[in-house]
C-alpha positions as a Markdown table, in Angstrom:
| # | Residue | x | y | z |
|---|---|---|---|---|
| 1 | Met | -0.3 | 0.0 | -0.2 |
| 2 | Arg | 2.6 | 2.2 | 1.2 |
| 3 | Phe | 4.4 | 1.6 | -2.3 |
| 4 | Val | 1.5 | 2.2 | -4.2 |
| 5 | Ile | 1.1 | 5.6 | -2.4 |
| 6 | Ile | 4.6 | 6.6 | -3.2 |
| 7 | Ile | 4.0 | 6.0 | -6.9 |
| 8 | Ala | 0.9 | 8.0 | -7.0 |
| 9 | Ala | 2.6 | 10.8 | -5.3 |
| 10 | Ile | 5.4 | 10.4 | -7.7 |
| 11 | Leu | 3.2 | 10.5 | -10.9 |
| 12 | Ala | 1.1 | 13.9 | -9.0 |
| 13 | Ala | 4.1 | 15.4 | -8.9 |
| 14 | Ile | 5.3 | 14.8 | -12.4 |
| 15 | Leu | 1.7 | 15.7 | -13.6 |
| 16 | Gly | 1.5 | 19.1 | -11.8 |
| 17 | Leu | 5.3 | 20.0 | -12.9 |
| 18 | Ala | 4.4 | 19.1 | -16.5 |
| 19 | Ala | 0.9 | 21.6 | -16.1 |
| 20 | Trp | 2.1 | 23.9 | -13.9 |
| 21 | Gly | 6.1 | 24.1 | -14.2 |
| 22 | Pro | 8.2 | 26.3 | -16.1 |
| 23 | Gly | 7.2 | 26.9 | -19.6 |
| 24 | Ser | 3.8 | 25.9 | -18.9 |
| 25 | Leu | 0.5 | 27.1 | -20.8 |
| 26 | Asn | -1.6 | 29.8 | -18.8 |
| 27 | Ala | -4.7 | 27.7 | -20.2 |
| 28 | Met | -8.1 | 29.5 | -19.8 |
| 29 | His | -11.6 | 27.9 | -20.3 |
| 30 | Phe | -12.8 | 28.8 | -23.4 |
| 31 | Glu | -15.9 | 27.6 | -25.6 |
| 32 | Pro | -16.2 | 29.5 | -29.1 |
| 33 | Pro | -19.2 | 28.7 | -31.1 |
| 34 | Leu | -19.0 | 25.7 | -33.3 |
| 35 | Pro | -18.9 | 25.8 | -37.0 |
| 36 | Asp | -21.9 | 26.1 | -38.7 |
| 37 | Pro | -22.3 | 23.2 | -41.0 |
| 38 | Ala | -24.4 | 25.8 | -43.6 |
| 39 | Leu | -21.4 | 28.2 | -44.0 |
| 40 | Ala | -18.9 | 25.3 | -44.3 |
| 41 | Ala | -21.1 | 23.7 | -47.2 |
| 42 | Arg | -20.4 | 27.0 | -49.3 |
| 43 | Phe | -16.8 | 26.3 | -49.2 |
| 44 | Glu | -17.3 | 22.8 | -51.0 |
| 45 | Thr | -16.7 | 24.3 | -54.6 |
| 46 | Glu | -13.1 | 25.3 | -55.4 |
| 47 | Thr | -12.4 | 28.4 | -57.6 |
| 48 | Ala | -8.9 | 28.4 | -60.0 |
| 49 | Pro | -6.8 | 31.7 | -59.3 |
| 50 | Leu | -6.7 | 34.0 | -62.7 |
| 51 | Arg | -2.7 | 34.4 | -61.7 |
| 52 | Gln | -0.1 | 34.8 | -59.2 |
| 53 | Glu | 1.5 | 38.2 | -58.7 |
| 54 | Arg | 4.7 | 39.2 | -57.8 |
| 55 | Glu | 5.9 | 36.1 | -56.0 |
| 56 | Asp | 9.1 | 37.9 | -54.3 |
| 57 | Leu | 6.7 | 40.1 | -52.8 |
| 58 | His | 6.8 | 37.9 | -49.3 |
| 59 | Gly | 4.3 | 38.4 | -46.4 |
| 60 | Ala | 1.7 | 40.7 | -48.3 |
| 61 | Glu | -0.5 | 40.9 | -44.9 |
| 62 | Asp | -2.5 | 43.4 | -45.7 |
| 63 | Leu | -3.9 | 45.0 | -48.9 |
| 64 | Glu | -5.5 | 48.6 | -48.8 |
| 65 | Pro | -6.6 | 50.6 | -51.6 |
| 66 | Gly | -5.0 | 53.8 | -51.6 |
| 67 | Pro | -6.8 | 57.4 | -52.5 |
| 68 | Asp | -4.0 | 58.0 | -55.4 |
| 69 | Gly | -5.6 | 54.6 | -56.8 |
| 70 | Arg | -2.9 | 52.3 | -56.2 |
| 71 | Leu | -3.2 | 49.3 | -54.4 |
| 72 | Tyr | -0.7 | 49.1 | -51.1 |
| 73 | Thr | 0.4 | 46.0 | -49.1 |
| 74 | Ser | 2.6 | 45.6 | -46.3 |
| 75 | Leu | 5.5 | 43.1 | -46.5 |
| 76 | Ala | 7.3 | 40.7 | -43.7 |
| 77 | Asp | 10.6 | 43.0 | -44.6 |
| 78 | Gly | 9.1 | 46.0 | -43.3 |
| 79 | Arg | 8.4 | 47.6 | -46.5 |
| 80 | Ile | 5.4 | 49.3 | -47.8 |
| 81 | Met | 4.7 | 48.5 | -51.6 |
| 82 | Ala | 2.2 | 50.7 | -53.9 |
| 83 | Arg | 0.9 | 49.0 | -57.4 |
| 84 | Gly | 0.4 | 51.4 | -60.1 |
| 85 | Pro | -1.8 | 51.2 | -63.0 |
| 86 | Ser | 0.7 | 49.6 | -65.1 |
| 87 | Gly | 1.1 | 46.7 | -62.8 |
| 88 | Asp | 4.5 | 47.6 | -61.5 |
| 89 | Trp | 5.1 | 47.4 | -57.9 |
| 90 | Glu | 7.4 | 50.1 | -56.1 |
| 91 | Met | 8.4 | 50.6 | -52.7 |
| 92 | Val | 7.0 | 53.9 | -51.2 |
| 93 | Ala | 8.1 | 53.4 | -47.6 |
| 94 | Glu | 9.8 | 51.1 | -44.9 |
| 95 | Thr | 8.9 | 51.1 | -40.9 |
| 96 | Gly | 12.2 | 49.2 | -40.1 |
| 97 | Gly | 9.6 | 46.6 | -38.0 |
| 98 | Arg | 6.6 | 44.4 | -39.3 |
| 99 | Pro | 3.8 | 46.3 | -40.7 |
| 100 | Leu | 0.4 | 44.7 | -40.6 |
| 101 | Gly | -2.8 | 47.0 | -41.2 |
| 102 | Leu | -2.7 | 49.9 | -43.4 |
| 103 | Ala | -4.9 | 52.6 | -43.4 |
| 104 | Phe | -5.3 | 56.1 | -45.0 |
| 105 | Gly | -7.0 | 59.2 | -43.3 |
| 106 | Pro | -9.6 | 61.5 | -44.9 |
| 107 | Asp | -6.8 | 63.8 | -45.6 |
| 108 | Gly | -4.5 | 60.6 | -47.5 |
| 109 | Thr | -2.3 | 60.4 | -44.6 |
| 110 | Leu | -0.7 | 56.8 | -44.1 |
| 111 | Phe | -1.4 | 55.4 | -41.0 |
| 112 | Val | 0.1 | 51.9 | -40.1 |
| 113 | Ala | -0.4 | 49.0 | -37.3 |
| 114 | Asp | 3.2 | 47.7 | -37.0 |
| 115 | Ala | 3.3 | 44.6 | -34.8 |
| 116 | Arg | 6.9 | 45.5 | -33.4 |
| 117 | Leu | 6.6 | 49.4 | -33.6 |
| 118 | Gly | 3.1 | 50.5 | -32.7 |
| 119 | Leu | 0.7 | 52.5 | -34.5 |
| 120 | Leu | 2.6 | 54.6 | -36.6 |
| 121 | Arg | 1.7 | 57.9 | -39.0 |
| 122 | Gln | 3.7 | 58.6 | -41.9 |
| 123 | Thr | 4.9 | 62.3 | -42.2 |
| 124 | Glu | 7.2 | 63.9 | -45.0 |
| 125 | Gly | 10.2 | 63.7 | -42.6 |
| 126 | Gly | 9.6 | 59.8 | -41.8 |
| 127 | Trp | 7.4 | 58.2 | -38.8 |
| 128 | Gln | 5.8 | 59.5 | -35.8 |
| 129 | Thr | 4.7 | 56.8 | -33.3 |
| 130 | Trp | 1.5 | 57.8 | -32.1 |
| 131 | Leu | 0.9 | 54.4 | -29.7 |
| 132 | Ala | 4.1 | 52.6 | -28.8 |
| 133 | Pro | 4.5 | 48.9 | -28.0 |
| 134 | Ala | 5.3 | 47.8 | -24.2 |
| 135 | Pro | 7.2 | 48.3 | -22.1 |
| 136 | Asp | 7.1 | 52.0 | -23.8 |
| 137 | Gly | 3.5 | 52.1 | -24.9 |
| 138 | Pro | 0.3 | 50.5 | -24.1 |
| 139 | Leu | 0.1 | 48.2 | -27.1 |
| 140 | Val | 1.0 | 44.5 | -27.0 |
| 141 | Phe | -0.1 | 43.4 | -30.3 |
| 142 | Pro | -1.0 | 46.0 | -32.5 |
| 143 | Asp | -2.7 | 44.5 | -35.3 |
| 144 | Asp | -4.9 | 46.2 | -37.9 |
| 145 | Leu | -6.9 | 49.8 | -37.9 |
| 146 | Thr | -9.4 | 51.9 | -40.0 |
| 147 | Val | -9.4 | 55.6 | -39.9 |
| 148 | Leu | -13.0 | 56.8 | -39.7 |
| 149 | Glu | -14.3 | 60.1 | -41.9 |
| 150 | Asp | -13.9 | 62.1 | -38.8 |
| 151 | Gly | -10.1 | 61.4 | -38.6 |
| 152 | Arg | -10.7 | 59.1 | -35.4 |
| 153 | Ile | -8.8 | 55.4 | -35.7 |
| 154 | Val | -10.2 | 52.0 | -34.8 |
| 155 | Met | -7.5 | 50.0 | -33.8 |
| 156 | Thr | -7.1 | 46.7 | -32.7 |
| 157 | Asp | -4.7 | 45.2 | -30.0 |
| 158 | Ala | -4.9 | 41.4 | -30.6 |
| 159 | Ser | -3.8 | 40.0 | -27.5 |
| 160 | Leu | -2.6 | 41.8 | -24.2 |
| 161 | Arg | -0.7 | 38.3 | -23.4 |
| 162 | His | 1.2 | 37.5 | -26.9 |
| 163 | Gly | 2.9 | 39.6 | -29.0 |
| 164 | Tyr | 3.6 | 39.3 | -32.8 |
| 165 | Gly | 4.7 | 35.6 | -33.5 |
| 166 | Asp | 3.7 | 34.0 | -30.8 |
| 167 | His | -0.1 | 33.4 | -31.8 |
| 168 | Met | 0.0 | 29.9 | -31.5 |
| 169 | Ala | 0.3 | 29.8 | -27.8 |
| 170 | Ser | -2.4 | 32.5 | -27.9 |
| 171 | Phe | -4.9 | 30.0 | -29.7 |
| 172 | Phe | -4.0 | 27.2 | -27.4 |
| 173 | Glu | -4.5 | 29.2 | -24.0 |
| 174 | Gly | -7.8 | 30.2 | -25.2 |
| 175 | Asp | -6.3 | 33.7 | -24.9 |
| 176 | Gln | -9.2 | 36.2 | -24.4 |
| 177 | Thr | -7.5 | 39.3 | -24.0 |
| 178 | Gly | -7.9 | 41.2 | -27.0 |
| 179 | Arg | -9.3 | 44.9 | -27.0 |
| 180 | Val | -10.5 | 47.4 | -29.4 |
| 181 | Leu | -8.8 | 51.2 | -29.1 |
| 182 | Leu | -10.4 | 54.5 | -30.3 |
| 183 | Val | -7.5 | 56.9 | -31.0 |
| 184 | Thr | -8.0 | 60.6 | -31.3 |
| 185 | Gly | -4.2 | 61.6 | -31.6 |
| 186 | Ser | -0.7 | 60.8 | -30.6 |
| 187 | Gly | -1.0 | 59.3 | -27.3 |
| 188 | Ala | -4.6 | 59.6 | -27.1 |
| 189 | Tyr | -6.7 | 56.7 | -27.2 |
| 190 | Glu | -9.9 | 54.6 | -25.0 |
| 191 | Glu | -11.0 | 51.6 | -24.8 |
| 192 | Leu | -14.0 | 50.4 | -26.5 |
| 193 | Ala | -14.0 | 46.8 | -26.0 |
| 194 | Thr | -11.9 | 44.2 | -24.2 |
| 195 | Gly | -12.1 | 40.4 | -23.2 |
| 196 | Leu | -12.0 | 39.5 | -27.1 |
| 197 | Gly | -10.3 | 36.2 | -28.2 |
| 198 | Phe | -7.7 | 37.6 | -30.8 |
| 199 | Ile | -9.4 | 40.6 | -32.1 |
| 200 | Asn | -8.2 | 41.3 | -35.4 |
| 201 | Gly | -9.1 | 42.8 | -38.6 |
| 202 | Val | -11.0 | 45.9 | -39.0 |
| 203 | Asp | -12.8 | 48.2 | -41.5 |
| 204 | His | -15.6 | 50.6 | -41.5 |
| 205 | Asp | -18.9 | 51.7 | -43.7 |
| 206 | Pro | -18.1 | 55.2 | -44.3 |
| 207 | Glu | -21.6 | 55.9 | -45.1 |
| 208 | Thr | -23.1 | 54.7 | -41.5 |
| 209 | Gly | -20.0 | 55.0 | -39.5 |
| 210 | Leu | -20.2 | 51.5 | -38.2 |
| 211 | Val | -17.0 | 49.2 | -38.0 |
| 212 | Tyr | -16.7 | 45.7 | -38.6 |
| 213 | Leu | -14.2 | 43.3 | -36.7 |
| 214 | Asn | -12.7 | 39.6 | -37.0 |
| 215 | Glu | -12.3 | 38.2 | -33.5 |
| 216 | Thr | -10.2 | 35.2 | -34.9 |
| 217 | Trp | -10.5 | 32.3 | -32.3 |
| 218 | Thr | -14.3 | 32.6 | -32.0 |
| 219 | Gly | -14.9 | 32.5 | -35.8 |
| 220 | Arg | -17.0 | 35.6 | -35.3 |
| 221 | Ile | -17.3 | 39.1 | -37.0 |
| 222 | Trp | -18.7 | 41.5 | -35.2 |
| 223 | Gln | -20.6 | 45.2 | -35.8 |
| 224 | Leu | -19.3 | 48.0 | -33.4 |
| 225 | Asp | -20.8 | 51.7 | -33.3 |
| 226 | Pro | -17.6 | 53.5 | -32.4 |
| 227 | Asp | -19.7 | 56.4 | -30.7 |
| 228 | Thr | -21.5 | 54.6 | -28.0 |
| 229 | Ala | -18.9 | 51.2 | -28.0 |
| 230 | Glu | -22.3 | 49.0 | -28.5 |
| 231 | Met | -21.0 | 45.7 | -30.2 |
| 232 | Ser | -23.0 | 43.0 | -31.6 |
| 233 | Val | -22.7 | 39.8 | -33.1 |
| 234 | Leu | -22.9 | 40.3 | -37.0 |
| 235 | Ile | -22.1 | 36.6 | -37.8 |
| 236 | Glu | -20.6 | 33.5 | -36.1 |
| 237 | Gly | -19.8 | 29.9 | -36.8 |
| 238 | Leu | -17.5 | 30.5 | -39.5 |
| 239 | Pro | -15.6 | 27.3 | -40.8 |
| 240 | Gly | -12.1 | 29.2 | -40.6 |
| 241 | Tyr | -10.3 | 31.4 | -38.2 |
| 242 | Pro | -10.9 | 35.1 | -39.8 |
| 243 | Asp | -8.2 | 37.5 | -39.9 |
| 244 | Asn | -8.3 | 40.8 | -42.0 |
| 245 | Leu | -11.3 | 42.5 | -43.2 |
| 246 | Glu | -12.5 | 44.8 | -45.8 |
| 247 | Phe | -15.5 | 46.5 | -46.2 |
| 248 | Asp | -16.3 | 47.0 | -50.0 |
| 249 | Arg | -17.6 | 50.2 | -50.8 |
| 250 | Glu | -19.2 | 49.5 | -54.2 |
| 251 | Ser | -20.9 | 46.3 | -53.1 |
| 252 | Gly | -21.3 | 47.1 | -49.5 |
| 253 | Leu | -20.2 | 43.5 | -48.4 |
| 254 | Val | -17.5 | 42.8 | -45.6 |
| 255 | Trp | -14.7 | 40.8 | -46.7 |
| 256 | Ala | -12.9 | 38.5 | -44.3 |
| 257 | Ala | -10.0 | 36.3 | -44.9 |
| 258 | Met | -9.4 | 33.1 | -43.3 |
| 259 | Pro | -6.0 | 31.8 | -43.2 |
| 260 | Ser | -6.8 | 28.2 | -41.9 |
| 261 | Pro | -9.9 | 25.7 | -41.3 |
| 262 | Arg | -10.9 | 25.5 | -37.6 |
| 263 | Ala | -8.8 | 22.9 | -35.9 |
| 264 | Met | -12.0 | 21.2 | -34.4 |
| 265 | Asp | -9.8 | 18.4 | -32.5 |
| 266 | Leu | -7.5 | 21.0 | -30.8 |
| 267 | Glu | -10.6 | 23.5 | -29.9 |
| 268 | Ala | -12.3 | 20.1 | -27.8 |
| 269 | Leu | -9.4 | 21.0 | -25.4 |
| 270 | His | -10.4 | 24.5 | -24.7 |
| 271 | Pro | -13.1 | 23.7 | -22.2 |
| 272 | Arg | -10.6 | 21.4 | -20.4 |
| 273 | Pro | -7.5 | 23.7 | -19.3 |
| 274 | Phe | -5.9 | 21.2 | -17.6 |
| 275 | Val | -5.9 | 19.0 | -20.3 |
| 276 | Lys | -4.6 | 21.7 | -22.5 |
| 277 | Arg | -1.7 | 22.2 | -20.2 |
| 278 | Leu | -0.4 | 18.6 | -20.6 |
| 279 | Ala | -1.0 | 18.7 | -24.5 |
| 280 | Trp | 1.4 | 21.9 | -24.4 |
| 281 | Arg | 3.7 | 20.3 | -22.5 |
| 282 | Trp | 3.8 | 17.3 | -25.1 |
| 283 | Ile | 4.0 | 19.9 | -28.0 |
| 284 | Gln | 6.9 | 21.6 | -26.4 |
| 285 | Leu | 8.8 | 18.0 | -26.2 |
| 286 | Ala | 7.6 | 16.6 | -29.5 |
| 287 | Gly | 6.8 | 19.4 | -31.7 |
| 288 | Pro | 3.6 | 20.6 | -33.1 |
| 289 | Pro | 1.1 | 18.2 | -34.9 |
| 290 | Pro | 0.9 | 18.6 | -38.8 |
| 291 | Leu | -1.0 | 21.3 | -39.8 |
| 292 | Pro | -3.7 | 20.7 | -42.2 |
| 293 | Ala | -4.4 | 22.2 | -45.8 |
| 294 | Arg | -4.6 | 25.8 | -45.6 |
| 295 | Pro | -6.4 | 26.7 | -49.0 |
| 296 | Pro | -7.1 | 30.5 | -49.5 |
| 297 | Met | -10.4 | 30.8 | -47.8 |
| 298 | Ala | -12.5 | 34.2 | -47.7 |
| 299 | Ile | -16.3 | 35.0 | -46.7 |
| 300 | Ala | -18.5 | 38.0 | -47.9 |
| 301 | Val | -21.5 | 38.8 | -46.1 |
| 302 | Asp | -23.6 | 41.7 | -46.1 |
| 303 | Thr | -24.4 | 44.4 | -43.4 |
| 304 | Asp | -27.4 | 42.0 | -41.8 |
| 305 | Gly | -24.7 | 39.3 | -41.3 |
| 306 | Arg | -26.1 | 37.3 | -44.4 |
| 307 | Pro | -23.4 | 35.2 | -46.4 |
| 308 | Ala | -23.0 | 36.3 | -49.9 |
| 309 | Phe | -19.9 | 34.5 | -51.3 |
| 310 | Ala | -17.5 | 32.2 | -50.4 |
| 311 | Leu | -14.2 | 31.5 | -52.0 |
| 312 | Arg | -11.8 | 28.4 | -51.9 |
| 313 | Gly | -9.0 | 28.2 | -53.9 |
| 314 | Pro | -6.5 | 25.3 | -54.8 |
| 315 | Asp | -4.6 | 23.7 | -52.0 |
| 316 | Asp | -0.9 | 25.0 | -53.1 |
| 317 | Gly | 1.1 | 23.7 | -50.0 |
| 318 | Ala | 1.5 | 27.5 | -48.8 |
| 319 | Asp | 0.1 | 29.3 | -46.1 |
| 320 | Gly | -3.2 | 30.4 | -46.1 |
| 321 | Ile | -4.4 | 34.0 | -46.8 |
| 322 | Thr | -4.8 | 36.6 | -44.4 |
| 323 | Thr | -6.0 | 39.3 | -46.7 |
| 324 | Ala | -9.0 | 39.7 | -49.4 |
| 325 | Leu | -10.6 | 42.6 | -51.4 |
| 326 | Val | -12.2 | 43.4 | -54.5 |
| 327 | Trp | -10.1 | 45.8 | -56.5 |
| 328 | His | -10.5 | 46.5 | -60.1 |
| 329 | Gly | -13.2 | 43.8 | -60.6 |
| 330 | Glu | -11.0 | 40.9 | -59.2 |
| 331 | Leu | -10.8 | 39.2 | -56.0 |
| 332 | Trp | -7.1 | 39.7 | -54.7 |
| 333 | Thr | -5.8 | 38.0 | -51.7 |
| 334 | Ala | -2.4 | 37.7 | -50.2 |
| 335 | Gly | -0.9 | 36.4 | -46.9 |
| 336 | Leu | 1.5 | 36.9 | -43.7 |
| 337 | Ala | 3.6 | 34.0 | -44.5 |
| 338 | Arg | 2.7 | 33.5 | -48.2 |
| 339 | Asp | 4.9 | 34.4 | -51.3 |
| 340 | Gly | 3.1 | 36.9 | -53.7 |
| 341 | Ile | -0.5 | 37.8 | -54.4 |
| 342 | Thr | -3.2 | 35.5 | -55.9 |
| 343 | Val | -5.8 | 36.8 | -57.7 |
| 344 | Phe | -9.0 | 35.3 | -58.2 |
| 345 | Pro | -12.3 | 36.0 | -60.4 |
| 346 | Ala | -14.3 | 38.5 | -58.6 |
| 347 | Pro | -17.9 | 36.6 | -57.5 |
| 348 | Gly | -20.6 | 38.0 | -59.4 |
| 349 | Asp | -24.3 | 39.3 | -58.8 |
| 350 | Ser | -25.6 | 37.9 | -55.1 |
| 351 | Glu | -26.2 | 34.1 | -55.1 |
């Protein structure tokens, strides 16, 4: 009997060390909405791309139309590129960090959510830091932003626990510390929403002033009134993890790119924090599990939350897309860890 007690104590100590020892996961209880089968069914048809463009542009995380008629993108090496009418891409700026979301103010000023440098405003002399990342500033994971018609900025700080490059730990934890900020000037901001599961892409409807946001880990798109901070779910149960978001002014549709299908085997661990802690320790020892295929995926919904179009491209063996928008009659897509830009035919009229 004494031997059994000793063995049980040793096993309990090993499990305790694995679950709560150095390098352990701060696992949170988390129960995101399940994928909606009706939405998943919309992705059964595969669409072939029209072409690949500039495969030497690596990590085009965001695509943003500029007030000058050019298409802008942010690259992994810190460059910001613009595509002119002739199809030539040129470098127009470089942040020296990792630019993610791009947005232009009413006067044409470029603002950047740089994952390493914070919220940046472009000036004639370079970059002005409006909000810096920790430890010098309030941001932890500056992700995306949109500039309203009155010049106010709505931006996402995806997580208060994990910075850029640490998103997998955020996912395994069930991290729900993301927040939405309203920025009114250099160093001037307030929180509009907190407690979100990796709040990510953001854009707004210039006619109504309403803001739309992707909450990645929950598979949700939110609608936000920036004046009242009132939030409501636009659509949930997405079959993938939504990343960047673009509001298409011509069609009135909200486009959300999804870099990966939902990992339901891993999400099944979210309600069991102790099991997640042990699984994380195993991953530290044995390496991460094989990733599923991540074909280009995007969904377009109207402002009442009704799905209008779904894109699933062929599995090309690359990472999925983090941005999708209709530009000049075509659907342009790119990704945080992809090479180049993949262009698909734009969807036709409403299904």
